[in-house]
C-alpha positions as a Markdown table, in Angstrom:
| # | Residue | x | y | z |
|---|---|---|---|---|
| 1 | Met | -97.8 | 33.8 | -176.7 |
| 2 | Leu | -95.7 | 37.2 | -177.6 |
| 3 | Thr | -96.1 | 40.4 | -176.3 |
| 4 | Arg | -95.1 | 44.2 | -176.6 |
| 5 | Val | -93.5 | 45.9 | -173.4 |
| 6 | Gln | -94.9 | 49.7 | -174.3 |
| 7 | Lys | -94.1 | 53.3 | -172.4 |
| 8 | Trp | -96.3 | 54.5 | -169.9 |
| 9 | Gly | -95.1 | 57.7 | -168.5 |
| 10 | Asn | -91.6 | 57.2 | -167.3 |
| 11 | Ser | -92.5 | 53.4 | -166.6 |
| 12 | Leu | -92.8 | 50.5 | -169.0 |
| 13 | Gly | -96.6 | 48.8 | -169.0 |
| 14 | Leu | -97.4 | 45.1 | -169.9 |
| 15 | Arg | -100.8 | 44.3 | -170.9 |
| 16 | Ile | -102.1 | 40.8 | -170.0 |
| 17 | Pro | -104.3 | 39.0 | -172.7 |
| 18 | Lys | -107.8 | 38.3 | -171.2 |
| 19 | Ser | -107.5 | 34.6 | -171.0 |
| 20 | Phe | -104.5 | 35.1 | -169.2 |
| 21 | Ala | -106.0 | 37.4 | -166.6 |
| 22 | Ala | -108.9 | 34.8 | -166.3 |
| 23 | Glu | -106.9 | 32.3 | -165.7 |
| 24 | Ala | -104.9 | 33.8 | -163.4 |
| 25 | His | -107.9 | 35.6 | -161.4 |
| 26 | Val | -107.1 | 39.0 | -161.8 |
| 27 | Glu | -108.7 | 41.7 | -163.3 |
| 28 | Ala | -108.4 | 45.8 | -163.5 |
| 29 | Gly | -107.1 | 47.2 | -160.0 |
| 30 | Ser | -106.1 | 43.7 | -159.1 |
| 31 | Thr | -102.8 | 43.5 | -156.6 |
| 32 | Val | -99.6 | 41.7 | -158.3 |
| 33 | Asp | -96.3 | 41.0 | -156.5 |
| 34 | Ile | -93.5 | 41.6 | -159.7 |
| 35 | Ser | -89.8 | 40.3 | -158.8 |
| 36 | Val | -87.0 | 39.0 | -161.1 |
| 37 | Glu | -86.3 | 35.0 | -160.9 |
| 38 | Asp | -83.0 | 33.7 | -163.0 |
| 39 | Gly | -83.3 | 37.4 | -165.3 |
| 40 | Gly | -86.8 | 36.6 | -166.0 |
| 41 | Leu | -90.2 | 38.7 | -164.8 |
| 42 | Val | -92.7 | 36.9 | -162.4 |
| 43 | Val | -96.1 | 38.4 | -162.2 |
| 44 | Arg | -98.3 | 36.8 | -159.2 |
| 45 | Pro | -101.3 | 37.7 | -157.9 |
| 46 | Val | -101.7 | 39.3 | -154.2 |
| 47 | Arg | -104.5 | 37.2 | -152.6 |
| 48 | Arg | -106.2 | 39.1 | -149.7 |
| 49 | Pro | -107.0 | 36.8 | -147.0 |
| 50 | Lys | -110.6 | 35.8 | -146.0 |
| 51 | Tyr | -111.8 | 35.7 | -142.9 |
| 52 | Ala | -114.6 | 34.4 | -141.0 |
| 53 | Leu | -116.0 | 36.1 | -137.6 |
| 54 | Ser | -116.3 | 32.7 | -136.4 |
| 55 | Glu | -112.8 | 31.9 | -136.8 |
| 56 | Leu | -111.6 | 35.6 | -135.5 |
| 57 | Leu | -113.9 | 35.1 | -132.3 |
| 58 | Arg | -112.5 | 32.0 | -131.4 |
| 59 | Lys | -108.9 | 34.0 | -131.0 |
| 60 | Val | -110.2 | 36.0 | -128.0 |
| 61 | Asn | -109.4 | 35.6 | -124.9 |
| 62 | Ser | -109.0 | 37.1 | -121.3 |
| 63 | Gln | -105.3 | 38.3 | -122.4 |
| 64 | Asn | -106.0 | 40.5 | -125.4 |
| 65 | Leu | -110.0 | 41.4 | -124.6 |
| 66 | His | -110.3 | 45.0 | -123.8 |
| 67 | Glu | -112.7 | 47.0 | -121.5 |
| 68 | Glu | -115.3 | 49.0 | -122.7 |
| 69 | Val | -114.3 | 52.4 | -124.1 |
| 70 | Val | -116.2 | 55.2 | -123.3 |
| 71 | Thr | -116.4 | 57.7 | -126.1 |
| 72 | Gly | -118.5 | 60.6 | -124.0 |
| 73 | Glu | -122.0 | 61.6 | -124.2 |
| 74 | Pro | -124.3 | 61.2 | -127.6 |
| 75 | Val | -123.9 | 64.0 | -130.0 |
| 76 | Gly | -126.8 | 65.3 | -132.4 |
| 77 | Arg | -128.7 | 62.7 | -133.1 |
| 78 | Glu | -127.1 | 59.6 | -132.2 |
| 79 | Ala | -128.6 | 57.1 | -129.8 |
| 80 | Trp | -127.5 | 55.2 | -127.1 |
């Protein structure tokens, strides 16, 4: 598919066709990595890592477990 690079302020912008965006799972506000490979532009979506609480808790051990932190007396309508 051919498309045209447009001026956008002091930069250049490239519109991504809806079908390409859907296939790459990107939408407005998505973070992408742009690089130059062999003289061509390559745009790749950046995926956020997905965490599971059980997986994170398996990594807690006696070496990385911290002590309780005292933050002082309740303020306002805080209940402890």
